[in-house]
C-alpha positions in Angstrom: 144.6 131.8 121.5 142.9 129.7 124.1 141.8 126.2 123.3 139.4 125.9 126.3 136.3 126.3 124.2 137.4 123.9 121.4 135.6 120.6 121.5 137.6 117.6 120.4 136.3 115.8 117.3 134.1 112.9 118.0 135.4 109.5 116.9 133.9 106.1 116.5 130.2 105.8 117.5 130.3 109.5 118.6 129.6 110.4 115.0 126.2 108.9 115.3 125.1 111.2 118.2 124.0 114.1 116.0 120.4 113.9 115.2 121.1 115.2 111.7 123.7 112.5 111.2 121.1 109.9 112.2 118.6 111.5 109.8 121.0 111.3 107.0 121.7 107.6 107.7 118.0 106.8 108.1 116.7 108.6 105.0 119.6 107.6 102.8 119.1 103.9 103.8 115.4 104.1 103.3 115.3 106.0 100.0 118.6 104.7 98.6 117.7 101.1 99.4 114.3 101.5 97.8 115.5 103.2 94.6 118.7 101.3 94.2 116.9 98.0 94.3 114.7 99.1 91.4 117.7 100.3 89.5 119.6 97.0 89.9 116.6 95.0 88.9 116.0 97.3 85.9 119.6 96.9 84.8 119.2 93.1 84.7 116.2 93.4 82.4 118.3 95.1 79.7 121.4 92.9 80.3 120.5 89.6 82.0 123.6 88.4 83.9 122.9 84.7 83.4 121.9 82.6 80.4 118.3 81.7 80.1 117.1 79.0 82.5 119.9 79.3 85.1 119.0 79.8 88.7 120.2 83.1 90.2 122.6 83.1 93.1 119.9 84.6 95.4 117.5 81.8 94.4 120.1 79.1 95.1 120.9 80.8 98.4 117.2 80.9 99.5 116.7 77.3 98.4 119.8 76.2 100.4 119.2 78.2 103.6 115.6 79.1 103.7 114.1 75.6 103.6 114.5 75.2 107.4 111.8 77.9 107.6 109.7 76.6 104.8 111.0 79.3 102.3 112.2 78.5 98.8 112.8 80.8 95.9 109.3 80.1 94.7 107.4 80.2 98.0 106.4 83.9 97.6 105.9 83.9 93.8 103.0 85.9 92.5 101.4 86.6 89.1 101.2 90.2 87.8 99.5 90.7 84.5 100.3 87.1 83.5 104.0 87.3 84.5 105.2 85.0 87.3 107.4 87.1 89.7 109.9 85.5 92.1 108.7 87.2 95.3 111.3 85.7 97.6 114.2 86.6 95.3 112.7 90.1 94.9 112.6 90.6 98.7 116.1 89.2 99.0 117.4 91.8 96.6 115.5 94.6 98.4 116.9 93.5 101.7 120.4 93.6 100.4 119.9 97.0 98.8 118.8 98.4 102.2 121.7 96.8 104.0 124.3 98.0 101.5 122.8 101.5 101.4 123.2 101.7 105.2 126.8 100.4 104.9 127.5 103.0 102.2 126.3 106.0 104.1 127.9 104.9 107.4 131.2 104.2 105.6 131.1 107.6 104.0 131.0 109.1 107.5 134.4 107.7 108.3 135.9 107.4 104.8 134.4 110.0 102.4 136.6 108.6 99.6 134.3 105.6 99.2 132.0 108.1 97.4 134.6 108.4 94.6 133.2 108.7 91.1 129.7 109.2 92.5 129.7 105.8 94.2 131.1 103.8 91.3 134.0 102.7 93.4 131.6 101.2 96.0 129.7 99.4 93.2 133.0 97.8 92.0 133.9 96.8 95.5 130.5 95.1 96.0 130.8 93.3 92.7 134.2 92.0 93.6 133.1 91.0 97.2 129.7 89.5 96.4 130.0 88.1 92.9 133.6 87.3 92.6 134.3 86.1 96.2 131.4 85.3 98.4 128.9 83.7 95.9 131.5 81.3 94.4 133.1 80.7 97.8 129.7 79.6 99.2 129.1 77.5 96.0 126.1 79.4 94.8 127.3 79.9 91.2 128.2 77.1 88.8 127.5 78.5 85.3 126.1 76.0 82.8 128.4 77.4 80.1 131.5 76.6 82.3 130.7 72.9 82.6 129.7 73.3 86.3 133.0 74.9 87.3 132.7 77.2 90.3 131.7 80.7 89.3 134.9 82.6 90.0 135.3 85.7 87.9 137.6 84.0 85.4 135.0 81.2 84.9 132.2 83.7 84.1 131.6 84.8 80.5 132.2 88.4 79.7 128.5 89.2 79.4 127.8 88.1 82.9 130.8 90.1 84.3 129.8 93.1 82.3 126.2 92.9 83.5 127.2 92.6 87.1 129.8 95.4 86.9 127.5 97.9 85.2 124.5 96.9 87.3 126.4 97.5 90.5 127.8 100.8 89.2 124.3 102.0 88.3 123.0 100.7 91.7 125.7 102.4 93.8 125.4 105.6 91.7 121.7 105.7 92.6 122.5 105.4 96.3 125.0 108.3 96.0 122.3 110.4 94.3 120.0 109.7 97.2 122.7 110.6 99.7 123.3 113.9 97.9 119.6 114.7 98.0 119.3 113.9 101.7 122.5 115.9 102.5 121.0 118.9 100.6 117.7 118.6 102.5 119.6 118.4 105.8 121.8 121.4 104.9 125.1 119.4 104.7 127.8 119.7 102.1 127.3 117.1 99.4 130.9 116.8 98.6 133.7 115.4 100.8 133.2 115.1 104.5 129.6 115.8 105.3 129.6 114.9 109.0 129.2 117.6 111.6 130.9 116.3 114.7 
């Protein structure tokens, strides 16, 4: 059998060259980022990750790094039906949801196994990376119930850890559901390797 007509599989950035691959990335990032941000926010209403009155890590982050541009966690606050809403913190969470939706779909192009358990593995990885490594490493979590100790996983109470774990699993699951929907619309297999090279 002649191999003259067989095209070698694309590697690296070559995977992006398909218009359908670009469409899957774009739409999953847009839809997955939008929906997953609402899912994560909603999970925190039912199971607040912090005790009442504590500043959230995004709020602390915005206060520490945004002031150079005149932005604080309260600079974009607004009132909706008598409730004060932290606008800057909301935008921060939305931005991260779009970024991590993009990372998820691109990662799934190269390593489809990241989609294990309908995205739950990705949610656990993000919990470990963001809440158990980066946030304490940067000093943005010092729980009041831990006498000001840095918020490493072992210094957080079980309620906070449970809230973050479940919230990120729901969040990543919603990104996966959006990816499945976009793959179906684009005529791609929704299981395993979805990339046409």
